[in-house]
C-alpha positions in Angstrom: -23.5 109.1 -16.7 -26.2 106.4 -16.9 -29.8 107.5 -16.6 -32.2 106.0 -14.1 -34.0 104.3 -17.1 -30.8 102.6 -18.3 -30.0 101.4 -14.8 -33.4 99.9 -14.5 -32.9 98.1 -17.8 -29.6 96.7 -16.6 -31.2 95.4 -13.4 -34.0 93.8 -15.3 -31.5 92.0 -17.5 -29.6 90.7 -14.5 -32.5 89.4 -12.5 -34.9 88.2 -15.3 -34.6 84.4 -15.9 -32.9 83.5 -19.2 -35.2 82.6 -22.1 -36.1 78.9 -22.0 -35.2 78.4 -18.3 -37.4 76.0 -16.5 -37.3 74.1 -13.2 -36.3 70.4 -13.4 -39.2 68.1 -13.9 -39.5 64.3 -13.5 -39.5 62.4 -16.8 -40.2 58.7 -16.5 -40.5 56.0 -19.1 -40.8 52.2 -19.0 -39.6 50.0 -21.8 -39.5 46.2 -22.2 -35.9 45.1 -22.8 -33.9 41.9 -22.2 -37.0 40.0 -21.1 -38.0 42.5 -18.4 -39.0 46.1 -17.7 -36.5 48.9 -17.9 -37.7 52.0 -15.9 -35.8 55.2 -16.5 -36.4 58.3 -14.4 -34.7 61.6 -15.1 -35.0 65.0 -13.5 -34.4 67.5 -16.4 -35.4 71.1 -17.3 -36.2 70.2 -20.9 -38.7 67.3 -21.4 -37.9 66.9 -25.1 -34.2 66.6 -24.4 -34.8 64.1 -21.6 -37.0 61.9 -23.8 -34.3 62.0 -26.5 -31.7 60.9 -23.9 -34.0 58.0 -22.8 -34.6 57.0 -26.4 -30.9 56.7 -27.0 -30.4 54.7 -23.8 -33.0 52.2 -24.8 -31.5 51.9 -28.3 -28.1 51.1 -26.6 -29.7 48.4 -24.5 -31.3 46.9 -27.6 -27.9 46.9 -29.3 -26.3 45.2 -26.3 -29.1 42.5 -26.2 -28.2 41.6 -29.8 -24.7 40.9 -28.6 -25.2 39.3 -25.2 -28.4 37.3 -25.5 -28.2 33.5 -24.9 -31.7 33.2 -26.4 -30.8 34.6 -29.8 -29.0 32.1 -32.0 -27.5 34.9 -34.0 -26.1 36.9 -31.1 -22.4 37.3 -30.7 -22.3 35.2 -27.5 -24.3 32.4 -29.2 -21.9 32.4 -32.1 -19.0 32.4 -29.7 -20.5 29.4 -27.9 -20.8 27.5 -31.2 -17.1 27.9 -31.7 -16.1 26.3 -28.4 -13.1 24.0 -28.8 -12.4 25.4 -32.3 -9.7 28.0 -31.5 -9.6 31.7 -31.2 -12.3 34.1 -32.6 -12.6 37.9 -32.6 -15.3 39.3 -30.4 -17.3 42.6 -30.4 -15.7 45.1 -28.0 -18.6 44.9 -25.5 -18.6 41.1 -25.3 -14.8 41.0 -25.0 -14.8 43.7 -22.2 -17.6 41.9 -20.3 -15.8 38.5 -20.5 -12.6 40.1 -19.3 -14.5 41.5 -16.2 -16.3 38.2 -15.7 -12.9 36.3 -15.5 -11.8 38.8 -12.9 -15.0 38.2 -10.8 -14.4 34.5 -11.2 -11.0 34.9 -9.6 -12.2 37.3 -6.8 -15.0 34.9 -5.8 -12.9 31.7 -6.0 -15.0 30.4 -8.8 -18.4 30.8 -7.1 -19.2 33.2 -9.9 -18.4 31.5 -13.2 -19.6 32.9 -16.5 -19.0 29.5 -18.2 -21.8 27.9 -16.2 -23.9 27.6 -19.3 -23.8 23.8 -19.7 -25.1 23.3 -16.1 -27.8 26.0 -16.6 -29.0 24.3 -19.8 -28.9 20.8 -18.3 -30.9 21.7 -15.1 -33.4 23.8 -17.0 -34.2 20.9 -19.4 -34.4 18.2 -16.8 -36.3 20.2 -14.1 -38.8 21.5 -16.5 -39.9 18.0 -17.3 -40.0 16.9 -13.7 -36.8 14.9 -13.1 -33.2 15.3 -12.1 -30.2 14.7 -14.3 -28.4 11.4 -13.9 -25.0 11.5 -12.2 -23.0 10.7 -15.4 -24.7 13.5 -17.4 -24.1 16.0 -14.5 -20.5 15.0 -14.2 -20.0 15.5 -18.0 -21.6 19.0 -17.8 -19.4 20.0 -14.8 -16.3 19.2 -16.7 -17.2 22.0 -19.2 -17.5 24.6 -16.5 -14.4 26.6 -15.6 -13.7 30.3 -16.1 -10.0 29.5 -16.4 -10.8 27.6 -19.6 -12.1 30.9 -21.1 -9.0 32.4 -22.7 -8.7 36.1 -23.7 -6.0 37.5 -25.9 -4.8 40.9 -27.0 -6.6 42.4 -29.9 -10.1 41.3 -28.8 -9.7 37.6 -29.5 -11.0 34.8 -27.2 -11.6 31.1 -27.1 -13.4 28.4 -25.1 -10.9 25.6 -24.8 -13.4 22.7 -24.6 -16.1 21.6 -27.0 -19.5 22.1 -25.4 -18.5 25.0 -23.2 -21.0 27.8 -23.0 -21.0 31.4 -21.8 -24.1 32.4 -19.9 -24.3 36.2 -19.2 -27.7 36.0 -17.4 -25.8 36.8 -14.2 -24.3 40.1 -15.3 -25.8 41.2 -18.6 -28.4 43.6 -17.2 -25.8 45.1 -14.8 -23.5 45.8 -17.8 -26.4 47.5 -19.6 -27.2 49.6 -16.6 -23.6 50.8 -16.4 -23.6 51.8 -20.1 -26.9 53.8 -19.5 -25.4 55.5 -16.5 -22.3 56.5 -18.5 -24.6 57.9 -21.3 -26.7 59.9 -18.8 -23.6 61.5 -17.2 -22.1 62.3 -20.6 -25.3 64.0 -21.6 -25.1 66.2 -18.4 -27.8 64.4 -16.5 -27.2 64.9 -12.8 -30.3 63.2 -11.3 -31.6 59.9 -12.6 -32.6 56.4 -11.5 -32.1 53.4 -13.7 -34.2 50.4 -12.6 -33.7 47.3 -14.7 -36.3 44.6 -13.6 -36.0 45.6 -10.0 -32.8 43.5 -9.7 -30.2 45.9 -11.1 -30.4 49.6 -10.2 -28.2 52.7 -10.5 -28.8 56.1 -8.9 -27.2 59.1 -10.6 -27.0 62.0 -8.1 -30.1 62.5 -6.0 -33.7 63.6 -6.6 -34.3 67.4 -6.0 -34.4 68.1 -2.2 -33.5 64.5 -1.2 -30.3 62.9 0.2 -30.5 59.9 -2.2 -32.8 57.6 -4.2 -34.8 55.5 -1.7 -34.9 51.8 -2.5 -36.8 49.1 -0.6 -35.3 45.7 0.2 -37.6 42.7 0.5 -37.1 39.6 2.6 -37.6 36.0 1.4 -41.3 36.3 2.3 -41.8 39.3 0.1 -42.2 41.6 3.0 -40.3 44.9 3.0 -37.4 44.5 5.4 -35.6 47.8 5.1 -35.1 51.0 3.1 -31.8 52.3 1.9 -30.5 55.3 0.0 -28.6 55.1 -3.3 -26.4 58.0 -4.6 -23.9 57.7 -7.5 -23.8 53.9 -6.9 -25.4 50.7 -8.1 -27.4 48.1 -6.4 -28.2 44.5 -7.4 -30.6 42.1 -5.7 -30.9 38.4 -6.4 -33.1 35.6 -5.0 -32.3 31.9 -5.0 -35.9 31.2 -6.0 -36.6 33.8 -8.6 -37.4 30.9 -10.9 -37.8 27.5 -9.3 -39.0 23.9 -9.9 -40.2 21.3 -7.5 -39.2 17.7 -8.1 -39.7 14.8 -5.6 -41.0 17.3 -3.0 -37.8 19.4 -3.1 -37.6 22.9 -4.5 -34.7 23.8 -6.8 -33.8 27.4 -7.7 -32.4 28.8 -10.9 -29.0 29.7 -9.5 -26.4 26.9 -9.7 -23.3 26.4 -7.6 -20.5 26.1 -10.2 -18.4 24.1 -7.8 -20.8 21.1 -7.3 -23.1 21.7 -10.2 -26.2 21.7 -8.0 -28.9 24.4 -8.0 -29.5 26.3 -4.7 -32.2 24.7 -2.6 -32.2 27.2 0.3 -34.4 30.3 0.1 -32.1 33.3 0.3 -31.9 36.9 -0.8 -28.8 39.0 -1.4 -28.2 42.6 -2.1 -24.9 44.3 -3.1 -24.1 48.0 -3.4 -21.1 48.9 -5.5 -19.7 51.6 -7.8 -20.6 49.4 -10.8 -23.9 47.5 -11.5 -21.9 44.8 -13.2 -19.8 44.2 -10.1 -22.9 44.3 -7.9 -24.8 41.8 -10.0 -21.9 39.4 -10.2 -21.3 39.4 -6.4 -24.9 38.6 -5.6 -24.4 35.1 -7.1 -21.9 33.7 -4.6 -23.9 35.4 -1.8 -26.9 33.3 -2.9 -24.9 30.1 -3.3 -22.9 30.1 0.0 -24.7 32.8 2.0 -23.0 35.1 4.6 -19.7 33.3 4.2 -19.3 35.1 0.9 -19.5 38.6 2.5 -15.6 39.0 2.7 -15.6 38.8 -1.1 -17.6 42.0 -1.2 -15.6 43.7 1.5 -12.4 43.1 -0.4 -13.6 45.4 -3.2 -13.6 49.2 -2.9 -16.8 50.9 -1.9 -18.7 47.6 -2.0 -21.1 46.3 0.7 -23.7 43.6 0.9 -26.5 42.1 2.9 -27.8 38.5 3.0 -31.3 37.6 4.1 -32.1 33.9 4.6 -35.4 32.2 5.3 -34.1 31.2 8.7 -31.7 33.2 11.0 -30.7 36.8 11.3 -30.1 39.3 8.5 -26.3 39.4 7.9 -24.6 42.7 6.9 -21.1 43.5 5.7 -19.3 45.8 8.0 -20.2 49.1 6.3 -23.5 48.3 4.6 -25.8 50.0 7.1 -23.8 53.3 7.3 -23.1 53.5 3.6 -26.7 52.7 2.6 -28.3 54.8 5.4 -30.2 51.5 6.2 -33.6 51.8 8.0 -35.1 48.6 9.3 -38.9 48.3 8.7 -40.5 46.7 11.7 -42.8 43.7 11.2 -46.4 44.7 11.1 
């Protein structure tokens, strides 16, 4: 028969917290990666472990930048561009996988998202920055080099750009891909509550913050005013603006996003936000929404668990059918 003293010992063992137990605390770090700020927020019971998880995530983004950067002449994508028109070449796994996804988005959007838009991006950046427009012949020549269908992928990790002068530009999805890789790492490490914010334009919410129903994210209008607040839970969000970078030539403003169909930059002021299971998908779909506006919403609605909203300088806010319910959208009244 157990004594009273031994029973008290058993009860104490059962109800005393285990050694090292601590309530989750918020750990947040900001790092500069891919030309912008990467903010990582984790709720974790061990600060040292959380910081190690963040450190490894940042190292992964740095590794991806060395593969995907268009601004690094030694990156894998730059070397691939240099081999355009020269046959097949073997690619790093991440670049091959991202190009495979990009081709799929090209098909889904009818070519309004096109990862081979590089020649047009380069042409317009060079001409607008010195205050003039490209001549018609030069523009036509650049347009001929743009077609996701001329990006060929083969089994075994090989790919080729069929025409000399073709160029991959991953500026439209590179950050989204990096966000997805971070989210995968967080989940594999047992993180159940985290927010990945890459430059404010590509975001992923893992789980929810303690005591909340989701990660609250504000959506701005074209005037910079907060238009609404939404919740993100185990999903990604991407926001793009037609005038994130812009140039004014001859009294007309030209944005940094280019219509791959006609080769002309967007001139209308427009914002687009997409929520999707993948940050790569969300980032890719914002581009046709910026280029052609609300008419592109069916592209998002055809994909599972994907919704979108388009905010133009003029006219009403246009939502896909399920955006407001999925995002728990709350309109912010004008002050």
